[in-house]
Backbone as CSV, one residue per row, in Angstrom:
resi,resn,N_x,N_y,N_z,CA_x,CA_y,CA_z,C_x,C_y,C_z
1,MET,54.210,-7.907,-66.458,53.460,-6.720,-66.809,52.000,-7.061,-67.113
2,ASN,51.753,-8.155,-67.851,50.389,-8.545,-68.178,49.594,-8.901,-66.928
3,PHE,50.277,-9.519,-65.949,49.596,-9.882,-64.708,49.155,-8.632,-63.952
4,ARG,50.010,-7.624,-63.921,49.679,-6.350,-63.258,48.457,-5.712,-63.925
5,ILE,48.412,-5.731,-65.220,47.272,-5.167,-65.954,46.002,-5.961,-65.634
6,ALA,46.127,-7.276,-65.551,44.973,-8.111,-65.211,44.464,-7.791,-63.806
7,LEU,45.378,-7.585,-62.858,44.975,-7.234,-61.488,44.275,-5.880,-61.453
8,ILE,44.828,-4.918,-62.150,44.219,-3.582,-62.171,42.840,-3.649,-62.825
9,THR,42.730,-4.394,-63.897,41.450,-4.561,-64.576,40.430,-5.228,-63.649
10,ALA,40.862,-6.278,-62.946,39.967,-6.978,-62.012,39.510,-6.035,-60.910
11,TYR,40.442,-5.235,-60.386,40.084,-4.283,-59.335,39.076,-3.259,-59.860
12,CYS,39.313,-2.743,-61.042,38.394,-1.767,-61.631,36.998,-2.362,-61.826
13,LEU,36.941,-3.610,-62.258,35.645,-4.278,-62.413,34.954,-4.449,-61.066
14,MET,35.731,-4.811,-60.042,35.153,-4.988,-58.703,34.574,-3.676,-58.187
15,VAL,35.295,-2.581,-58.410,34.818,-1.275,-57.971,33.607,-0.853,-58.803
16,THR,33.689,-1.023,-60.120,32.603,-0.634,-61.021,31.299,-1.345,-60.677
17,TYR,31.389,-2.635,-60.422,30.184,-3.418,-60.145,29.901,-3.566,-58.652
18,ASN,30.607,-2.751,-57.860,30.350,-2.697,-56.414,30.478,-4.076,-55.755
19,LEU,31.474,-4.851,-56.134,31.645,-6.199,-55.607,32.368,-6.243,-54.263
20,LEU,33.200,-5.233,-53.955,33.961,-5.268,-52.703,33.040,-5.318,-51.478
21,PRO,32.026,-4.449,-51.385,31.126,-4.551,-50.230,30.360,-5.874,-50.193
22,ARG,30.019,-6.398,-51.374,29.291,-7.667,-51.417,30.150,-8.809,-50.901
23,ILE,31.424,-8.800,-51.226,32.335,-9.833,-50.728,32.429,-9.740,-49.207
24,ALA,32.573,-8.529,-48.678,32.649,-8.332,-47.231,31.349,-8.779,-46.563
25,GLN,30.207,-8.462,-47.171,28.916,-8.877,-46.616,28.794,-10.392,-46.607
26,ALA,29.240,-11.041,-47.647,29.177,-12.505,-47.714,30.045,-13.132,-46.625
27,GLU,31.218,-12.561,-46.383,32.093,-13.079,-45.325,31.449,-12.893,-43.957
28,GLN,30.829,-11.730,-43.719,30.147,-11.487,-42.445,28.995,-12.461,-42.259
29,LEU,28.241,-12.696,-43.312,27.124,-13.633,-43.247,27.625,-15.036,-42.916
30,GLN,28.720,-15.433,-43.524,29.306,-16.743,-43.262,29.769,-16.848,-41.806
31,ASP,30.388,-15.792,-41.275,30.823,-15.788,-39.872,29.627,-15.903,-38.931
32,ARG,28.567,-15.143,-39.215,27.378,-15.183,-38.367,26.738,-16.570,-38.401
33,ALA,26.672,-17.175,-39.585,26.100,-18.516,-39.710,26.937,-19.526,-38.919
34,HIS,28.254,-19.400,-39.007,29.138,-20.294,-38.246,28.905,-20.118,-36.745
35,ASN,28.814,-18.867,-36.289,28.592,-18.607,-34.864,27.274,-19.204,-34.379
36,LEU,26.221,-19.056,-35.170,24.929,-19.622,-34.770,24.960,-21.151,-34.818
37,SER,25.778,-21.713,-35.699,25.962,-23.172,-35.716,26.666,-23.641,-34.442
38,LEU,27.606,-22.841,-33.937,28.258,-23.160,-32.660,27.236,-23.186,-31.532
39,VAL,26.320,-22.243,-31.560,25.259,-22.177,-30.543,24.371,-23.415,-30.637
40,ALA,24.013,-23.814,-31.854,23.187,-25.013,-32.036,23.909,-26.241,-31.490
41,SER,25.200,-26.359,-31.775,25.985,-27.499,-31.271,26.033,-27.509,-29.755
42,ALA,26.226,-26.333,-29.151,26.232,-26.236,-27.688,24.871,-26.646,-27.136
43,GLY,23.797,-26.252,-27.817,22.457,-26.643,-27.391,22.285,-28.150,-27.387
44,ILE,22.745,-28.790,-28.452,22.644,-30.250,-28.532,23.444,-30.898,-27.415
45,LEU,24.664,-30.417,-27.173,25.521,-30.980,-26.118,24.928,-30.817,-24.719
46,LEU,24.241,-29.696,-24.497,23.745,-29.381,-23.152,22.260,-29.678,-22.963
47,GLY,21.637,-30.294,-23.942,20.235,-30.664,-23.803,19.268,-29.496,-23.886
48,VAL,19.647,-28.477,-24.641,18.777,-27.316,-24.874,18.347,-27.382,-26.337
49,ASP,17.087,-27.134,-26.605,16.600,-27.121,-27.982,17.512,-26.206,-28.807
50,PRO,18.210,-26.743,-29.800,19.142,-25.900,-30.561,18.458,-24.723,-31.250
51,LEU,17.210,-24.898,-31.668,16.490,-23.788,-32.305,16.179,-22.689,-31.286
52,GLY,15.901,-23.092,-30.051,15.684,-22.113,-28.984,16.956,-21.359,-28.654
53,ALA,18.075,-22.083,-28.588,19.361,-21.449,-28.300,19.741,-20.477,-29.422
54,ILE,19.516,-20.885,-30.666,19.796,-20.005,-31.804,18.919,-18.759,-31.717
55,SER,17.659,-18.923,-31.339,16.742,-17.784,-31.235,17.236,-16.763,-30.221
56,VAL,17.692,-17.249,-29.073,18.234,-16.337,-28.052,19.469,-15.624,-28.596
57,ALA,20.385,-16.372,-29.200,21.615,-15.766,-29.735,21.307,-14.735,-30.816
58,TYR,20.345,-15.052,-31.670,20.002,-14.138,-32.759,19.447,-12.824,-32.204
59,ILE,18.589,-12.903,-31.205,18.036,-11.681,-30.611,19.111,-10.945,-29.815
60,GLU,19.986,-11.674,-29.169,21.056,-11.037,-28.386,22.041,-10.284,-29.278
61,SER,22.488,-10.916,-30.368,23.603,-10.335,-31.120,23.476,-10.422,-32.634
62,GLY,22.467,-11.110,-33.132,22.375,-11.346,-34.564,23.400,-12.360,-35.057
63,GLY,24.055,-13.024,-34.108,25.075,-14.005,-34.472,26.466,-13.424,-34.585
64,VAL,26.623,-12.159,-34.187,27.921,-11.495,-34.274,28.701,-11.722,-32.988
65,GLN,29.952,-12.165,-33.126,30.840,-12.326,-31.972,31.459,-10.959,-31.712
66,SER,30.869,-10.213,-30.784,31.272,-8.831,-30.583,32.009,-8.634,-29.258
67,LEU,32.651,-7.503,-29.173,33.247,-7.077,-27.908,32.129,-6.515,-27.039
68,PRO,32.421,-6.169,-25.773,31.368,-5.679,-24.887,30.551,-4.548,-25.514
69,LEU,29.225,-4.672,-25.389,28.326,-3.688,-25.971,27.501,-2.937,-24.936
70,GLY,26.974,-3.637,-23.961,26.011,-3.049,-23.054,26.614,-2.518,-21.768
71,LYS,25.738,-2.004,-20.929,26.193,-1.418,-19.669,26.719,-2.469,-18.692
72,HIS,26.397,-3.729,-18.932,26.882,-4.805,-18.058,28.077,-5.540,-18.665
73,ARG,28.669,-4.974,-19.712,29.845,-5.534,-20.397,29.571,-6.907,-21.012
74,GLU,28.370,-7.064,-21.582,28.010,-8.310,-22.252,28.941,-8.550,-23.434
75,VAL,29.263,-9.822,-23.668,30.228,-10.151,-24.711,29.700,-11.257,-25.609
76,GLY,29.926,-11.128,-26.899,29.822,-12.227,-27.831,28.450,-12.594,-28.350
77,ILE,28.436,-13.744,-28.981,27.261,-14.274,-29.658,26.054,-14.296,-28.716
78,MET,26.283,-14.782,-27.499,25.200,-14.936,-26.529,25.103,-13.750,-25.571
79,GLN,25.946,-12.723,-25.778,25.957,-11.527,-24.928,25.997,-11.915,-23.441
80,VAL,26.994,-12.695,-23.088,27.162,-13.205,-21.728,27.769,-12.115,-20.848
81,VAL,27.201,-11.922,-19.663,27.760,-10.969,-18.707,28.879,-11.652,-17.914
82,PRO,29.879,-10.884,-17.498,31.006,-11.465,-16.769,30.592,-12.278,-15.542
83,ALA,29.586,-11.824,-14.807,29.158,-12.545,-13.597,28.638,-13.941,-13.936
84,ALA,27.898,-14.063,-15.031,27.380,-15.376,-15.440,28.528,-16.297,-15.831
85,ALA,29.516,-15.751,-16.526,30.686,-16.552,-16.914,31.420,-17.043,-15.666
86,GLN,31.607,-16.160,-14.702,32.290,-16.548,-13.459,31.502,-17.618,-12.714
87,ASP,30.182,-17.501,-12.689,29.342,-18.515,-12.036,29.550,-19.893,-12.659
88,LEU,29.873,-19.920,-13.943,30.090,-21.179,-14.652,31.564,-21.564,-14.734
89,GLY,32.430,-20.798,-14.062,33.848,-21.133,-13.990,34.703,-20.627,-15.138
90,PHE,34.258,-19.595,-15.823,35.020,-19.043,-16.946,35.389,-17.590,-16.663
91,ALA,36.542,-17.199,-17.136,36.982,-15.813,-17.018,36.339,-14.978,-18.121
92,HIS,36.139,-13.707,-17.823,35.520,-12.782,-18.773,36.264,-12.778,-20.109
93,ILE,37.584,-12.809,-20.075,38.390,-12.749,-21.299,38.123,-13.958,-22.202
94,GLU,37.774,-15.096,-21.615,37.512,-16.303,-22.404,36.264,-16.174,-23.274
95,LEU,35.380,-15.257,-22.905,34.137,-15.081,-23.667,34.378,-14.530,-25.058
96,ARG,35.571,-14.036,-25.323,35.892,-13.524,-26.656,36.078,-14.655,-27.662
97,ASN,36.268,-15.858,-27.170,36.373,-17.035,-28.031,34.947,-17.477,-28.368
98,PRO,34.574,-17.522,-29.651,33.184,-17.847,-30.008,32.707,-19.204,-29.489
99,GLU,33.583,-20.202,-29.500,33.189,-21.530,-29.009,32.867,-21.485,-27.523
100,VAL,33.721,-20.791,-26.754,33.503,-20.662,-25.308,32.245,-19.849,-25.052
101,ASN,32.069,-18.764,-25.802,30.905,-17.905,-25.613,29.615,-18.682,-25.855
102,ALA,29.588,-19.464,-26.922,28.392,-20.260,-27.225,28.121,-21.255,-26.101
103,LEU,29.158,-21.922,-25.636,29.003,-22.926,-24.586,28.553,-22.303,-23.264
104,VAL,29.179,-21.199,-22.877,28.813,-20.537,-21.622,27.403,-19.955,-21.714
105,GLY,27.088,-19.303,-22.839,25.758,-18.715,-22.993,24.654,-19.759,-22.967
106,VAL,24.857,-20.847,-23.686,23.850,-21.910,-23.697,23.824,-22.616,-22.340
107,GLY,24.982,-22.740,-21.686,25.018,-23.308,-20.327,24.204,-22.470,-19.359
108,TYR,24.319,-21.158,-19.487,23.544,-20.257,-18.636,22.051,-20.367,-18.956
109,LEU,21.721,-20.479,-20.237,20.320,-20.693,-20.625,19.800,-21.992,-20.022
110,ARG,20.614,-23.044,-20.045,20.247,-24.336,-19.434,19.946,-24.155,-17.946
111,LEU,20.786,-23.358,-17.247,20.543,-23.087,-15.823,19.207,-22.380,-15.608
112,MET,18.876,-21.436,-16.486,17.607,-20.711,-16.360,16.428,-21.645,-16.632
113,LEU,16.577,-22.542,-17.599,15.516,-23.520,-17.884,15.328,-24.466,-16.696
114,ASP,16.414,-24.830,-16.037,16.323,-25.693,-14.850,15.735,-24.951,-13.652
115,ARG,16.065,-23.671,-13.531,15.579,-22.883,-12.392,14.081,-22.570,-12.511
116,PHE,13.608,-22.380,-13.725,12.189,-22.078,-13.970,11.619,-23.132,-14.922
117,PRO,11.522,-24.385,-14.468,11.176,-25.492,-15.374,9.747,-25.472,-15.912
118,HIS,8.867,-24.706,-15.296,7.459,-24.732,-15.717,7.119,-23.634,-16.714
119,SER,8.114,-22.798,-17.056,7.827,-21.714,-17.992,9.056,-21.383,-18.841
120,ILE,8.996,-21.778,-20.085,10.088,-21.450,-21.005,10.176,-19.937,-21.167
121,ARG,9.031,-19.281,-21.241,9.022,-17.823,-21.387,9.710,-17.143,-20.206
122,LYS,9.437,-17.618,-19.004,10.087,-17.028,-17.825,11.587,-17.327,-17.831
123,SER,11.967,-18.518,-18.279,13.387,-18.872,-18.381,14.107,-17.937,-19.342
124,ILE,13.466,-17.638,-20.460,14.059,-16.715,-21.431,14.142,-15.310,-20.833
125,GLY,13.097,-14.913,-20.116,13.124,-13.625,-19.423,14.248,-13.569,-18.398
126,ALA,14.483,-14.679,-17.702,15.565,-14.746,-16.719,16.927,-14.662,-17.401
127,TYR,17.046,-15.236,-18.579,18.297,-15.111,-19.329,18.573,-13.637,-19.624
128,ASN,17.518,-12.911,-19.896,17.644,-11.507,-20.260,17.908,-10.589,-19.068
129,CYS,17.164,-10.757,-17.991,17.291,-9.798,-16.877,17.920,-10.411,-15.629
130,GLY,18.186,-11.709,-15.643,18.811,-12.364,-14.494,17.788,-13.127,-13.668
131,PRO,18.236,-14.182,-12.996,17.308,-15.019,-12.227,16.693,-14.313,-11.027
132,THR,17.426,-13.424,-10.392,16.882,-12.694,-9.234,15.746,-11.788,-9.672
133,CYS,15.950,-11.097,-10.778,14.912,-10.235,-11.345,13.677,-11.059,-11.714
134,ALA,13.888,-12.168,-12.399,12.766,-13.001,-12.854,11.986,-13.590,-11.688
135,ALA,12.672,-13.936,-10.606,12.015,-14.552,-9.455,11.048,-13.594,-8.755
136,ARG,11.229,-12.311,-8.955,10.361,-11.319,-8.304,8.980,-11.224,-8.943
137,PHE,8.801,-11.829,-10.105,7.541,-11.700,-10.828,6.893,-13.062,-11.030
138,LYS,5.561,-13.041,-11.083,4.819,-14.285,-11.288,5.049,-14.852,-12.684
139,GLY,5.046,-13.993,-13.681,5.262,-14.421,-15.064,6.563,-13.847,-15.588
140,VAL,6.542,-13.434,-16.846,7.712,-12.832,-17.472,7.934,-11.447,-16.865
141,PRO,9.157,-11.129,-16.473,9.426,-9.780,-15.945,9.052,-8.720,-16.981
142,PRO,8.417,-7.641,-16.541,7.956,-6.616,-17.488,9.065,-6.080,-18.401
143,GLN,10.270,-5.915,-17.853,11.364,-5.381,-18.669,11.860,-6.374,-19.718
144,SER,11.401,-7.615,-19.645,11.831,-8.636,-20.605,10.716,-9.071,-21.558
145,GLU,9.536,-8.477,-21.453,8.412,-8.919,-22.274,8.696,-8.817,-23.767
146,ARG,9.214,-7.692,-24.218,9.512,-7.506,-25.643,10.600,-8.498,-26.085
147,TYR,11.622,-8.650,-25.265,12.716,-9.582,-25.553,12.173,-11.000,-25.730
148,VAL,11.344,-11.443,-24.790,10.769,-12.791,-24.850,9.900,-12.941,-26.093
149,ARG,9.107,-11.939,-26.399,8.259,-11.960,-27.601,9.119,-12.129,-28.865
150,ASN,10.226,-11.391,-28.932,11.110,-11.468,-30.099,11.778,-12.839,-30.216
151,VAL,12.224,-13.375,-29.077,12.840,-14.707,-29.095,11.821,-15.746,-29.544
152,MET,10.612,-15.688,-28.999,9.582,-16.668,-29.346,9.174,-16.548,-30.823
153,HIS,9.106,-15.329,-31.339,8.785,-15.122,-32.755,9.877,-15.748,-33.636
154,THR,11.129,-15.517,-33.281,12.251,-16.096,-34.027,12.205,-17.614,-33.944
155,TYR,11.905,-18.124,-32.752,11.833,-19.582,-32.563,10.751,-20.203,-33.445
156,ARG,9.580,-19.580,-33.469,8.494,-20.125,-34.306,8.904,-20.171,-35.779
157,GLY,9.590,-19.134,-36.251,10.057,-19.125,-37.627,11.076,-20.227,-37.894
158,LEU,12.016,-20.406,-36.963,13.015,-21.470,-37.113,12.363,-22.847,-37.063
159,LYS,11.401,-23.007,-36.159,10.718,-24.299,-36.011,9.950,-24.644,-37.288
160,SER,9.276,-23.661,-37.842,8.543,-23.875,-39.092,9.500,-24.267,-40.220
161,CYS,10.613,-23.561,-40.300,11.623,-23.878,-41.316,12.155,-25.293,-41.107
162,HIS,12.462,-25.624,-39.859,13.028,-26.949,-39.568,12.017,-28.052,-39.874
163,ASN,10.740,-27.811,-39.582,9.703,-28.797,-39.904,9.594,-29.005,-41.417
164,SER,9.829,-27.939,-42.175,9.723,-28.023,-43.634,10.957,-28.636,-44.280
165,TYR,12.133,-28.263,-43.790,13.366,-28.647,-44.477,14.242,-29.622,-43.692
166,GLY,14.085,-29.684,-42.376,14.845,-30.634,-41.567,16.315,-30.314,-41.392
167,SER,16.750,-29.113,-41.731,18.165,-28.757,-41.651,18.347,-27.485,-40.826
168,ILE,19.051,-27.615,-39.713,19.327,-26.439,-38.883,20.175,-25.444,-39.673
169,ARG,21.163,-25.947,-40.384,22.062,-25.068,-41.150,21.277,-24.243,-42.187
170,LEU,20.370,-24.887,-42.900,19.558,-24.176,-43.883,18.680,-23.131,-43.205
171,CYS,18.120,-23.470,-42.054,17.258,-22.524,-41.337,18.052,-21.321,-40.826
172,ILE,19.305,-21.546,-40.428,20.165,-20.427,-40.029,20.395,-19.505,-41.231
173,GLN,20.693,-20.080,-42.373,20.908,-19.271,-43.579,19.651,-18.463,-43.903
174,ARG,18.496,-19.080,-43.820,17.246,-18.378,-44.115,17.003,-17.254,-43.104
175,LEU,17.294,-17.525,-41.835,17.127,-16.503,-40.790,17.999,-15.289,-41.073
176,LEU,19.222,-15.521,-41.473,20.168,-14.436,-41.674,19.940,-13.670,-42.970
177,THR,19.258,-14.259,-43.926,19.056,-13.585,-45.205,17.659,-12.992,-45.356
178,ASN,16.790,-13.194,-44.382,15.439,-12.607,-44.460,15.398,-11.255,-43.805
């Protein structure tokens, strides 16, 4: 009986002090940080600047491993389209796994960096609108200009944080809480 009273009291305190939403928010923040850490690891494995890969993922999804959102059925942390996954030998359903999504998304980013080696901005634009679209323009495709600007802004912030603190994990936490 005393335990039941303690549970009810604890619940009442949680409701009174609005702790339930805060607990849920903390769990979501932890999941997002973990997802962005997966992206950083994939970047290191595939020879892509992990801060750049995190920047793309953050602009794509905020670090949320989501179900399809856009008109092209983009999925997950890196918002990978089914065609890109197939090009890399993965089935669309596999993109629901955060580890696979991070690896495929960063792998696709690596392909764009290799295809447009003289312009990181154009490579990021190609990640956003596709390599065929990007190839039609001399610089960044017009429909990707805002996207590229946002990725580069995020990257500069992460780079500054990393130069100051030397920890990717800490910089991810700062990115998600600012």
